[in-house]
PDB file of N, CA, C and O in Angstrom:
ATOM      1  N   MET A   1     -18.365 -33.037   5.592  1.00  0.00           N
ATOM      2  CA  MET A   1     -18.612 -33.476   6.960  1.00  0.00           C
ATOM      3  C   MET A   1     -18.355 -32.322   7.912  1.00  0.00           C
ATOM      4  O   MET A   1     -17.357 -31.610   7.797  1.00  0.00           O
ATOM      5  N   SER A   2     -19.260 -32.152   8.839  1.00  0.00           N
ATOM      6  CA  SER A   2     -19.084 -31.079   9.807  1.00  0.00           C
ATOM      7  C   SER A   2     -18.309 -31.576  11.018  1.00  0.00           C
ATOM      8  O   SER A   2     -18.103 -32.775  11.203  1.00  0.00           O
ATOM      9  N   TYR A   3     -17.895 -30.635  11.821  1.00  0.00           N
ATOM     10  CA  TYR A   3     -17.136 -30.975  13.029  1.00  0.00           C
ATOM     11  C   TYR A   3     -17.962 -31.865  13.962  1.00  0.00           C
ATOM     12  O   TYR A   3     -17.430 -32.796  14.567  1.00  0.00           O
ATOM     13  N   GLU A   4     -19.248 -31.581  14.077  1.00  0.00           N
ATOM     14  CA  GLU A   4     -20.113 -32.356  14.970  1.00  0.00           C
ATOM     15  C   GLU A   4     -20.203 -33.812  14.527  1.00  0.00           C
ATOM     16  O   GLU A   4     -20.215 -34.713  15.366  1.00  0.00           O
ATOM     17  N   GLN A   5     -20.265 -34.047  13.239  1.00  0.00           N
ATOM     18  CA  GLN A   5     -20.331 -35.413  12.726  1.00  0.00           C
ATOM     19  C   GLN A   5     -19.025 -36.160  12.997  1.00  0.00           C
ATOM     20  O   GLN A   5     -19.037 -37.316  13.419  1.00  0.00           O
ATOM     21  N   VAL A   6     -17.912 -35.495  12.751  1.00  0.00           N
ATOM     22  CA  VAL A   6     -16.614 -36.116  13.001  1.00  0.00           C
ATOM     23  C   VAL A   6     -16.439 -36.403  14.486  1.00  0.00           C
ATOM     24  O   VAL A   6     -15.944 -37.466  14.861  1.00  0.00           O
ATOM     25  N   ALA A   7     -16.844 -35.461  15.329  1.00  0.00           N
ATOM     26  CA  ALA A   7     -16.721 -35.642  16.766  1.00  0.00           C
ATOM     27  C   ALA A   7     -17.595 -36.799  17.259  1.00  0.00           C
ATOM     28  O   ALA A   7     -17.155 -37.586  18.098  1.00  0.00           O
ATOM     29  N   SER A   8     -18.797 -36.911  16.762  1.00  0.00           N
ATOM     30  CA  SER A   8     -19.681 -37.991  17.212  1.00  0.00           C
ATOM     31  C   SER A   8     -19.189 -39.347  16.715  1.00  0.00           C
ATOM     32  O   SER A   8     -19.271 -40.337  17.442  1.00  0.00           O
ATOM     33  N   ILE A   9     -18.682 -39.405  15.488  1.00  0.00           N
ATOM     34  CA  ILE A   9     -18.146 -40.665  14.967  1.00  0.00           C
ATOM     35  C   ILE A   9     -16.928 -41.092  15.769  1.00  0.00           C
ATOM     36  O   ILE A   9     -16.789 -42.267  16.109  1.00  0.00           O
ATOM     37  N   SER A  10     -16.046 -40.150  16.074  1.00  0.00           N
ATOM     38  CA  SER A  10     -14.849 -40.503  16.843  1.00  0.00           C
ATOM     39  C   SER A  10     -15.212 -40.941  18.260  1.00  0.00           C
ATOM     40  O   SER A  10     -14.544 -41.809  18.823  1.00  0.00           O
ATOM     41  N   GLN A  11     -16.249 -40.361  18.842  1.00  0.00           N
ATOM     42  CA  GLN A  11     -16.692 -40.796  20.167  1.00  0.00           C
ATOM     43  C   GLN A  11     -17.221 -42.222  20.132  1.00  0.00           C
ATOM     44  O   GLN A  11     -16.935 -43.010  21.033  1.00  0.00           O
ATOM     45  N   VAL A  12     -17.978 -42.556  19.117  1.00  0.00           N
ATOM     46  CA  VAL A  12     -18.519 -43.907  18.980  1.00  0.00           C
ATOM     47  C   VAL A  12     -17.392 -44.911  18.760  1.00  0.00           C
ATOM     48  O   VAL A  12     -17.392 -45.986  19.360  1.00  0.00           O
ATOM     49  N   VAL A  13     -16.432 -44.564  17.901  1.00  0.00           N
ATOM     50  CA  VAL A  13     -15.302 -45.455  17.630  1.00  0.00           C
ATOM     51  C   VAL A  13     -14.480 -45.654  18.903  1.00  0.00           C
ATOM     52  O   VAL A  13     -14.073 -46.777  19.198  1.00  0.00           O
ATOM     53  N   ALA A  14     -14.231 -44.592  19.657  1.00  0.00           N
ATOM     54  CA  ALA A  14     -13.472 -44.706  20.895  1.00  0.00           C
ATOM     55  C   ALA A  14     -14.224 -45.559  21.915  1.00  0.00           C
ATOM     56  O   ALA A  14     -13.608 -46.361  22.618  1.00  0.00           O
ATOM     57  N   LEU A  15     -15.536 -45.400  22.005  1.00  0.00           N
ATOM     58  CA  LEU A  15     -16.332 -46.205  22.932  1.00  0.00           C
ATOM     59  C   LEU A  15     -16.259 -47.683  22.568  1.00  0.00           C
ATOM     60  O   LEU A  15     -16.091 -48.530  23.446  1.00  0.00           O
ATOM     61  N   ILE A  16     -16.383 -47.996  21.300  1.00  0.00           N
ATOM     62  CA  ILE A  16     -16.295 -49.392  20.854  1.00  0.00           C
ATOM     63  C   ILE A  16     -14.907 -49.954  21.139  1.00  0.00           C
ATOM     64  O   ILE A  16     -14.773 -51.094  21.582  1.00  0.00           O
ATOM     65  N   PHE A  17     -13.868 -49.146  20.882  1.00  0.00           N
ATOM     66  CA  PHE A  17     -12.502 -49.572  21.150  1.00  0.00           C
ATOM     67  C   PHE A  17     -12.305 -49.897  22.630  1.00  0.00           C
ATOM     68  O   PHE A  17     -11.725 -50.932  22.957  1.00  0.00           O
ATOM     69  N   PHE A  18     -12.772 -49.044  23.516  1.00  0.00           N
ATOM     70  CA  PHE A  18     -12.590 -49.284  24.942  1.00  0.00           C
ATOM     71  C   PHE A  18     -13.429 -50.440  25.452  1.00  0.00           C
ATOM     72  O   PHE A  18     -13.013 -51.134  26.380  1.00  0.00           O
ATOM     73  N   ILE A  19     -14.588 -50.665  24.877  1.00  0.00           N
ATOM     74  CA  ILE A  19     -15.399 -51.832  25.252  1.00  0.00           C
ATOM     75  C   ILE A  19     -14.681 -53.112  24.847  1.00  0.00           C
ATOM     76  O   ILE A  19     -14.637 -54.068  25.621  1.00  0.00           O
ATOM     77  N   VAL A  20     -14.122 -53.141  23.646  1.00  0.00           N
ATOM     78  CA  VAL A  20     -13.378 -54.314  23.180  1.00  0.00           C
ATOM     79  C   VAL A  20     -12.139 -54.528  24.045  1.00  0.00           C
ATOM     80  O   VAL A  20     -11.827 -55.661  24.414  1.00  0.00           O
ATOM     81  N   LEU A  21     -11.436 -53.449  24.368  1.00  0.00           N
ATOM     82  CA  LEU A  21     -10.255 -53.550  25.228  1.00  0.00           C
ATOM     83  C   LEU A  21     -10.622 -54.078  26.614  1.00  0.00           C
ATOM     84  O   LEU A  21      -9.921 -54.934  27.152  1.00  0.00           O
ATOM     85  N   PHE A  22     -11.703 -53.581  27.192  1.00  0.00           N
ATOM     86  CA  PHE A  22     -12.156 -54.043  28.496  1.00  0.00           C
ATOM     87  C   PHE A  22     -12.526 -55.524  28.447  1.00  0.00           C
ATOM     88  O   PHE A  22     -12.183 -56.282  29.354  1.00  0.00           O
ATOM     89  N   ALA A  23     -13.217 -55.930  27.399  1.00  0.00           N
ATOM     90  CA  ALA A  23     -13.603 -57.339  27.258  1.00  0.00           C
ATOM     91  C   ALA A  23     -12.369 -58.224  27.135  1.00  0.00           C
ATOM     92  O   ALA A  23     -12.342 -59.326  27.684  1.00  0.00           O
ATOM     93  N   ALA A  24     -11.351 -57.756  26.424  1.00  0.00           N
ATOM     94  CA  ALA A  24     -10.125 -58.536  26.286  1.00  0.00           C
ATOM     95  C   ALA A  24      -9.410 -58.687  27.635  1.00  0.00           C
ATOM     96  O   ALA A  24      -8.893 -59.761  27.940  1.00  0.00           O
ATOM     97  N   VAL A  25      -9.379 -57.643  28.426  1.00  0.00           N
ATOM     98  CA  VAL A  25      -8.742 -57.717  29.741  1.00  0.00           C
ATOM     99  C   VAL A  25      -9.515 -58.658  30.659  1.00  0.00           C
ATOM    100  O   VAL A  25      -8.909 -59.442  31.389  1.00  0.00           O
ATOM    101  N   VAL A  26     -10.824 -58.591  30.631  1.00  0.00           N
ATOM    102  CA  VAL A  26     -11.640 -59.480  31.466  1.00  0.00           C
ATOM    103  C   VAL A  26     -11.462 -60.935  31.022  1.00  0.00           C
ATOM    104  O   VAL A  26     -11.339 -61.827  31.861  1.00  0.00           O
ATOM    105  N   LEU A  27     -11.448 -61.173  29.733  1.00  0.00           N
ATOM    106  CA  LEU A  27     -11.229 -62.539  29.249  1.00  0.00           C
ATOM    107  C   LEU A  27      -9.857 -63.056  29.665  1.00  0.00           C
ATOM    108  O   LEU A  27      -9.726 -64.215  30.057  1.00  0.00           O
ATOM    109  N   TYR A  28      -8.846 -62.218  29.585  1.00  0.00           N
ATOM    110  CA  TYR A  28      -7.500 -62.626  29.999  1.00  0.00           C
ATOM    111  C   TYR A  28      -7.475 -62.957  31.496  1.00  0.00           C
ATOM    112  O   TYR A  28      -6.862 -63.941  31.909  1.00  0.00           O
ATOM    113  N   ALA A  29      -8.141 -62.135  32.298  1.00  0.00           N
ATOM    114  CA  ALA A  29      -8.120 -62.339  33.744  1.00  0.00           C
ATOM    115  C   ALA A  29      -8.854 -63.612  34.155  1.00  0.00           C
ATOM    116  O   ALA A  29      -8.453 -64.265  35.118  1.00  0.00           O
ATOM    117  N   PHE A  30      -9.908 -63.971  33.454  1.00  0.00           N
ATOM    118  CA  PHE A  30     -10.702 -65.127  33.838  1.00  0.00           C
ATOM    119  C   PHE A  30     -10.425 -66.363  32.988  1.00  0.00           C
ATOM    120  O   PHE A  30     -11.120 -67.368  33.135  1.00  0.00           O
ATOM    121  N   TRP A  31      -9.436 -66.315  32.108  1.00  0.00           N
ATOM    122  CA  TRP A  31      -9.091 -67.466  31.277  1.00  0.00           C
ATOM    123  C   TRP A  31      -8.555 -68.577  32.170  1.00  0.00           C
ATOM    124  O   TRP A  31      -7.669 -68.320  32.985  1.00  0.00           O
ATOM    125  N   PRO A  32      -9.057 -69.797  32.049  1.00  0.00           N
ATOM    126  CA  PRO A  32      -8.648 -70.882  32.951  1.00  0.00           C
ATOM    127  C   PRO A  32      -7.147 -71.158  32.946  1.00  0.00           C
ATOM    128  O   PRO A  32      -6.604 -71.571  33.971  1.00  0.00           O
ATOM    129  N   GLY A  33      -6.481 -70.950  31.857  1.00  0.00           N
ATOM    130  CA  GLY A  33      -5.047 -71.214  31.786  1.00  0.00           C
ATOM    131  C   GLY A  33      -4.203 -70.260  32.622  1.00  0.00           C
ATOM    132  O   GLY A  33      -3.047 -70.562  32.920  1.00  0.00           O
ATOM    133  N   ASN A  34      -4.754 -69.126  33.000  1.00  0.00           N
ATOM    134  CA  ASN A  34      -4.007 -68.133  33.776  1.00  0.00           C
ATOM    135  C   ASN A  34      -4.198 -68.296  35.277  1.00  0.00           C
ATOM    136  O   ASN A  34      -3.631 -67.526  36.052  1.00  0.00           O
ATOM    137  N   LYS A  35      -4.976 -69.270  35.699  1.00  0.00           N
ATOM    138  CA  LYS A  35      -5.304 -69.415  37.111  1.00  0.00           C
ATOM    139  C   LYS A  35      -4.057 -69.632  37.967  1.00  0.00           C
ATOM    140  O   LYS A  35      -3.899 -68.986  39.003  1.00  0.00           O
ATOM    141  N   LYS A  36      -3.176 -70.532  37.544  1.00  0.00           N
ATOM    142  CA  LYS A  36      -1.978 -70.807  38.337  1.00  0.00           C
ATOM    143  C   LYS A  36      -1.081 -69.584  38.433  1.00  0.00           C
ATOM    144  O   LYS A  36      -0.512 -69.311  39.490  1.00  0.00           O
ATOM    145  N   ARG A  37      -0.953 -68.854  37.348  1.00  0.00           N
ATOM    146  CA  ARG A  37      -0.115 -67.653  37.345  1.00  0.00           C
ATOM    147  C   ARG A  37      -0.647 -66.621  38.347  1.00  0.00           C
ATOM    148  O   ARG A  37       0.133 -66.024  39.090  1.00  0.00           O
ATOM    149  N   PHE A  38      -1.954 -66.410  38.372  1.00  0.00           N
ATOM    150  CA  PHE A  38      -2.539 -65.430  39.283  1.00  0.00           C
ATOM    151  C   PHE A  38      -2.494 -65.916  40.729  1.00  0.00           C
ATOM    152  O   PHE A  38      -2.300 -65.114  41.643  1.00  0.00           O
ATOM    153  N   GLU A  39      -2.670 -67.218  40.946  1.00  0.00           N
ATOM    154  CA  GLU A  39      -2.559 -67.742  42.306  1.00  0.00           C
ATOM    155  C   GLU A  39      -1.139 -67.593  42.833  1.00  0.00           C
ATOM    156  O   GLU A  39      -0.941 -67.257  44.000  1.00  0.00           O
ATOM    157  N   ARG A  40      -0.156 -67.842  41.982  1.00  0.00           N
ATOM    158  CA  ARG A  40       1.249 -67.681  42.374  1.00  0.00           C
ATOM    159  C   ARG A  40       1.545 -66.203  42.684  1.00  0.00           C
ATOM    160  O   ARG A  40       2.247 -65.899  43.648  1.00  0.00           O
ATOM    161  N   ALA A  41       1.018 -65.305  41.878  1.00  0.00           N
ATOM    162  CA  ALA A  41       1.224 -63.875  42.101  1.00  0.00           C
ATOM    163  C   ALA A  41       0.539 -63.410  43.385  1.00  0.00           C
ATOM    164  O   ALA A  41       1.036 -62.507  44.059  1.00  0.00           O
ATOM    165  N   ALA A  42      -0.585 -64.013  43.725  1.00  0.00           N
ATOM    166  CA  ALA A  42      -1.291 -63.635  44.948  1.00  0.00           C
ATOM    167  C   ALA A  42      -0.542 -64.083  46.194  1.00  0.00           C
ATOM    168  O   ALA A  42      -0.645 -63.446  47.242  1.00  0.00           O
ATOM    169  N   ARG A  43       0.220 -65.186  46.090  1.00  0.00           N
ATOM    170  CA  ARG A  43       0.978 -65.677  47.245  1.00  0.00           C
ATOM    171  C   ARG A  43       2.340 -65.015  47.401  1.00  0.00           C
ATOM    172  O   ARG A  43       2.957 -65.132  48.459  1.00  0.00           O
ATOM    173  N   MET A  44       2.816 -64.332  46.387  1.00  0.00           N
ATOM    174  CA  MET A  44       4.161 -63.762  46.417  1.00  0.00           C
ATOM    175  C   MET A  44       4.414 -62.842  47.611  1.00  0.00           C
ATOM    176  O   MET A  44       5.482 -62.950  48.214  1.00  0.00           O
ATOM    177  N   PRO A  45       3.505 -61.947  47.989  1.00  0.00           N
ATOM    178  CA  PRO A  45       3.790 -61.072  49.130  1.00  0.00           C
ATOM    179  C   PRO A  45       3.896 -61.826  50.461  1.00  0.00           C
ATOM    180  O   PRO A  45       4.496 -61.321  51.409  1.00  0.00           O
ATOM    181  N   LEU A  46       3.324 -63.016  50.535  1.00  0.00           N
ATOM    182  CA  LEU A  46       3.313 -63.762  51.776  1.00  0.00           C
ATOM    183  C   LEU A  46       4.532 -64.663  51.941  1.00  0.00           C
ATOM    184  O   LEU A  46       4.805 -65.146  53.040  1.00  0.00           O
ATOM    185  N   GLU A  47       5.256 -64.888  50.865  1.00  0.00           N
ATOM    186  CA  GLU A  47       6.416 -65.771  50.919  1.00  0.00           C
ATOM    187  C   GLU A  47       7.673 -64.974  51.251  1.00  0.00           C
ATOM    188  O   GLU A  47       7.741 -63.768  51.015  1.00  0.00           O
ATOM    189  N   LYS A  48       8.658 -65.665  51.800  1.00  0.00           N
ATOM    190  CA  LYS A  48       9.921 -65.014  52.103  1.00  0.00           C
ATOM    191  C   LYS A  48      10.658 -64.713  50.815  1.00  0.00           C
ATOM    192  O   LYS A  48      10.552 -65.446  49.831  1.00  0.00           O
ATOM    193  N   ASP A  49      11.412 -63.614  50.837  1.00  0.00           N
ATOM    194  CA  ASP A  49      12.207 -63.227  49.681  1.00  0.00           C
ATOM    195  C   ASP A  49      13.609 -63.787  49.850  1.00  0.00           C
ATOM    196  O   ASP A  49      14.307 -63.403  50.788  1.00  0.00           O
ATOM    197  N   PRO A  50      14.043 -64.684  48.970  1.00  0.00           N
ATOM    198  CA  PRO A  50      15.374 -65.285  49.132  1.00  0.00           C
ATOM    199  C   PRO A  50      16.511 -64.268  49.025  1.00  0.00           C
ATOM    200  O   PRO A  50      17.573 -64.490  49.606  1.00  0.00           O
ATOM    201  N   GLU A  51      16.327 -63.180  48.313  1.00  0.00           N
ATOM    202  CA  GLU A  51      17.369 -62.165  48.202  1.00  0.00           C
ATOM    203  C   GLU A  51      17.619 -61.505  49.550  1.00  0.00           C
ATOM    204  O   GLU A  51      18.770 -61.270  49.915  1.00  0.00           O
ATOM    205  N   ASN A  52      16.564 -61.204  50.291  1.00  0.00           N
ATOM    206  CA  ASN A  52      16.728 -60.552  51.585  1.00  0.00           C
ATOM    207  C   ASN A  52      17.380 -61.494  52.587  1.00  0.00           C
ATOM    208  O   ASN A  52      18.122 -61.033  53.455  1.00  0.00           O
ATOM    209  N   ASP A  53      17.128 -62.802  52.496  1.00  0.00           N
ATOM    210  CA  ASP A  53      17.757 -63.761  53.394  1.00  0.00           C
ATOM    211  C   ASP A  53      19.255 -63.816  53.176  1.00  0.00           C
ATOM    212  O   ASP A  53      20.015 -63.958  54.135  1.00  0.00           O
ATOM    213  N   GLU A  54      19.691 -63.707  51.937  1.00  0.00           N
ATOM    214  CA  GLU A  54      21.127 -63.741  51.642  1.00  0.00           C
ATOM    215  C   GLU A  54      21.829 -62.498  52.147  1.00  0.00           C
ATOM    216  O   GLU A  54      22.967 -62.580  52.611  1.00  0.00           O
ATOM    217  N   LYS A  55      21.177 -61.347  52.067  1.00  0.00           N
ATOM    218  CA  LYS A  55      21.792 -60.090  52.513  1.00  0.00           C
ATOM    219  C   LYS A  55      21.864 -60.031  54.032  1.00  0.00           C
ATOM    220  O   LYS A  55      22.811 -59.469  54.584  1.00  0.00           O
ATOM    221  N   ASP A  56      20.870 -60.606  54.721  1.00  0.00           N
ATOM    222  CA  ASP A  56      20.835 -60.561  56.180  1.00  0.00           C
ATOM    223  C   ASP A  56      21.849 -61.522  56.792  1.00  0.00           C
ATOM    224  O   ASP A  56      22.390 -61.246  57.863  1.00  0.00           O
ATOM    225  N   GLY A  57      22.109 -62.629  56.136  1.00  0.00           N
ATOM    226  CA  GLY A  57      22.860 -63.732  56.698  1.00  0.00           C
ATOM    227  C   GLY A  57      24.309 -63.563  56.675  1.00  0.00           C
ATOM    228  O   GLY A  57      25.040 -64.444  57.128  1.00  0.00           O
TER     229      GLY A  57
END
């Protein structure tokens, strides 16, 4: 096997790996069971922090 063949095979394998990884992340983000978790995380910056209230008081 020449260097060019090894390099092209590794590029194809890496591309397939990253496509699968990207698909897994997208599936995780849009999975219906994760909706509440993401909605709660989206509201976190808007809610008061109870730790800061205790330090101020």
